[in-house]
ChimeraX commands (.cxc) that place a marker at each C-alpha (Angstrom):
marker #1 position -34.48,-29.58,12.53 radius 0.5
marker #1 position -32.43,-26.64,13.91 radius 0.5
marker #1 position -31.76,-23.48,11.82 radius 0.5
marker #1 position -28.89,-21.26,12.64 radius 0.5
marker #1 position -28.65,-17.77,11.19 radius 0.5
marker #1 position -25.46,-15.80,11.27 radius 0.5
marker #1 position -24.64,-12.15,10.42 radius 0.5
marker #1 position -21.40,-10.52,9.61 radius 0.5
marker #1 position -20.39,-6.92,10.31 radius 0.5
marker #1 position -17.27,-5.59,8.47 radius 0.5
marker #1 position -15.55,-2.50,9.48 radius 0.5
marker #1 position -12.87,-1.09,6.96 radius 0.5
marker #1 position -10.20,1.19,8.30 radius 0.5
marker #1 position -7.35,2.29,6.21 radius 0.5
marker #1 position -4.20,3.98,7.67 radius 0.5
marker #1 position -3.37,5.82,4.43 radius 0.5
marker #1 position -6.90,7.15,4.02 radius 0.5
marker #1 position -9.57,6.02,1.73 radius 0.5
marker #1 position -9.41,5.56,-2.02 radius 0.5
marker #1 position -12.19,7.34,-3.80 radius 0.5
marker #1 position -12.50,6.69,-7.49 radius 0.5
marker #1 position -15.30,6.69,-10.01 radius 0.5
marker #1 position -17.09,3.30,-10.23 radius 0.5
marker #1 position -17.97,2.56,-13.89 radius 0.5
marker #1 position -21.18,0.83,-12.83 radius 0.5
marker #1 position -22.46,2.94,-9.95 radius 0.5
marker #1 position -21.56,6.05,-12.09 radius 0.5
marker #1 position -20.36,8.00,-9.10 radius 0.5
marker #1 position -17.23,8.43,-6.90 radius 0.5
marker #1 position -17.24,5.56,-4.32 radius 0.5
marker #1 position -14.81,3.94,-1.89 radius 0.5
marker #1 position -12.58,1.39,-3.70 radius 0.5
marker #1 position -10.27,-1.36,-2.47 radius 0.5
marker #1 position -7.49,-3.19,-4.22 radius 0.5
marker #1 position -8.26,-6.71,-5.54 radius 0.5
marker #1 position -6.15,-8.28,-2.69 radius 0.5
marker #1 position -8.00,-6.23,-0.01 radius 0.5
marker #1 position -11.34,-7.34,-1.53 radius 0.5
marker #1 position -10.29,-10.94,-1.15 radius 0.5
marker #1 position -9.32,-10.45,2.37 radius 0.5
marker #1 position -12.53,-8.55,3.30 radius 0.5
marker #1 position -14.63,-11.31,1.68 radius 0.5
marker #1 position -12.54,-14.13,3.16 radius 0.5
marker #1 position -11.95,-15.77,-0.21 radius 0.5
marker #1 position -9.13,-16.29,-2.55 radius 0.5
marker #1 position -7.93,-13.65,-5.04 radius 0.5
marker #1 position -9.09,-16.08,-7.83 radius 0.5
marker #1 position -12.70,-16.11,-6.38 radius 0.5
marker #1 position -12.76,-12.22,-6.33 radius 0.5
marker #1 position -11.61,-12.16,-10.01 radius 0.5
marker #1 position -14.26,-14.71,-10.92 radius 0.5
marker #1 position -16.97,-12.61,-9.19 radius 0.5
marker #1 position -15.76,-9.54,-11.08 radius 0.5
marker #1 position -15.85,-11.41,-14.41 radius 0.5
marker #1 position -19.42,-12.51,-13.55 radius 0.5
marker #1 position -20.32,-8.81,-13.04 radius 0.5
marker #1 position -21.04,-9.31,-9.37 radius 0.5
marker #1 position -18.39,-6.84,-8.24 radius 0.5
marker #1 position -17.69,-3.61,-10.10 radius 0.5
marker #1 position -14.05,-3.14,-11.23 radius 0.5
marker #1 position -12.31,0.13,-12.13 radius 0.5
marker #1 position -9.02,-0.40,-13.92 radius 0.5
marker #1 position -6.26,2.11,-13.09 radius 0.5
marker #1 position -2.50,2.43,-14.06 radius 0.5
marker #1 position -1.79,0.84,-10.62 radius 0.5
marker #1 position -4.05,-2.19,-11.04 radius 0.5
marker #1 position -7.72,-3.00,-10.49 radius 0.5
marker #1 position -9.93,-1.48,-7.83 radius 0.5
marker #1 position -13.16,-3.12,-6.61 radius 0.5
marker #1 position -16.20,-1.01,-5.63 radius 0.5
marker #1 position -16.63,-1.39,-1.95 radius 0.5
marker #1 position -20.34,-0.94,-2.24 radius 0.5
marker #1 position -20.67,-3.84,-4.68 radius 0.5
marker #1 position -18.41,-6.05,-2.54 radius 0.5
marker #1 position -20.52,-5.49,0.59 radius 0.5
marker #1 position -23.77,-5.66,-1.26 radius 0.5
marker #1 position -22.91,-8.97,-2.89 radius 0.5
marker #1 position -21.02,-10.63,-0.04 radius 0.5
marker #1 position -24.00,-13.02,0.37 radius 0.5
marker #1 position -23.21,-14.40,-3.00 radius 0.5
marker #1 position -19.72,-15.56,-1.70 radius 0.5
marker #1 position -21.28,-16.87,1.52 radius 0.5
marker #1 position -23.79,-19.05,-0.33 radius 0.5
marker #1 position -21.12,-20.27,-2.78 radius 0.5
marker #1 position -18.90,-21.34,0.16 radius 0.5
marker #1 position -21.73,-23.28,1.70 radius 0.5
marker #1 position -22.32,-25.48,-1.43 radius 0.5
marker link #1:1,2 radius 0.2
marker link #1:2,3 radius 0.2
marker link #1:3,4 radius 0.2
marker link #1:4,5 radius 0.2
marker link #1:5,6 radius 0.2
marker link #1:6,7 radius 0.2
marker link #1:7,8 radius 0.2
marker link #1:8,9 radius 0.2
marker link #1:9,10 radius 0.2
marker link #1:10,11 radius 0.2
marker link #1:11,12 radius 0.2
marker link #1:12,13 radius 0.2
marker link #1:13,14 radius 0.2
marker link #1:14,15 radius 0.2
marker link #1:15,16 radius 0.2
marker link #1:16,17 radius 0.2
marker link #1:17,18 radius 0.2
marker link #1:18,19 radius 0.2
marker link #1:19,20 radius 0.2
marker link #1:20,21 radius 0.2
marker link #1:21,22 radius 0.2
marker link #1:22,23 radius 0.2
marker link #1:23,24 radius 0.2
marker link #1:24,25 radius 0.2
marker link #1:25,26 radius 0.2
marker link #1:26,27 radius 0.2
marker link #1:27,28 radius 0.2
marker link #1:28,29 radius 0.2
marker link #1:29,30 radius 0.2
marker link #1:30,31 radius 0.2
marker link #1:31,32 radius 0.2
marker link #1:32,33 radius 0.2
marker link #1:33,34 radius 0.2
marker link #1:34,35 radius 0.2
marker link #1:35,36 radius 0.2
marker link #1:36,37 radius 0.2
marker link #1:37,38 radius 0.2
marker link #1:38,39 radius 0.2
marker link #1:39,40 radius 0.2
marker link #1:40,41 radius 0.2
marker link #1:41,42 radius 0.2
marker link #1:42,43 radius 0.2
marker link #1:43,44 radius 0.2
marker link #1:44,45 radius 0.2
marker link #1:45,46 radius 0.2
marker link #1:46,47 radius 0.2
marker link #1:47,48 radius 0.2
marker link #1:48,49 radius 0.2
marker link #1:49,50 radius 0.2
marker link #1:50,51 radius 0.2
marker link #1:51,52 radius 0.2
marker link #1:52,53 radius 0.2
marker link #1:53,54 radius 0.2
marker link #1:54,55 radius 0.2
marker link #1:55,56 radius 0.2
marker link #1:56,57 radius 0.2
marker link #1:57,58 radius 0.2
marker link #1:58,59 radius 0.2
marker link #1:59,60 radius 0.2
marker link #1:60,61 radius 0.2
marker link #1:61,62 radius 0.2
marker link #1:62,63 radius 0.2
marker link #1:63,64 radius 0.2
marker link #1:64,65 radius 0.2
marker link #1:65,66 radius 0.2
marker link #1:66,67 radius 0.2
marker link #1:67,68 radius 0.2
marker link #1:68,69 radius 0.2
marker link #1:69,70 radius 0.2
marker link #1:70,71 radius 0.2
marker link #1:71,72 radius 0.2
marker link #1:72,73 radius 0.2
marker link #1:73,74 radius 0.2
marker link #1:74,75 radius 0.2
marker link #1:75,76 radius 0.2
marker link #1:76,77 radius 0.2
marker link #1:77,78 radius 0.2
marker link #1:78,79 radius 0.2
marker link #1:79,80 radius 0.2
marker link #1:80,81 radius 0.2
marker link #1:81,82 radius 0.2
marker link #1:82,83 radius 0.2
marker link #1:83,84 radius 0.2
marker link #1:84,85 radius 0.2
marker link #1:85,86 radius 0.2
marker link #1:86,87 radius 0.2
view
């Protein structure tokens, strides 16, 4: 039996600067990304991101311009998406 372990490193760079907003779960100002950006970073569909938000795996802040996902929660829980995709 052969076991292969992989790791992923994500670098987020934004031309317009970062979006800092208060996260309702972290209770502090953190880096936030739009839902579409979160799906691109995680490599899953927008529907999967919304499902993870509704399951409370990702933190969501609702603004007048739409929803923003806490980047900390996205990166900390990326393994949930990886495991789900492997099933």
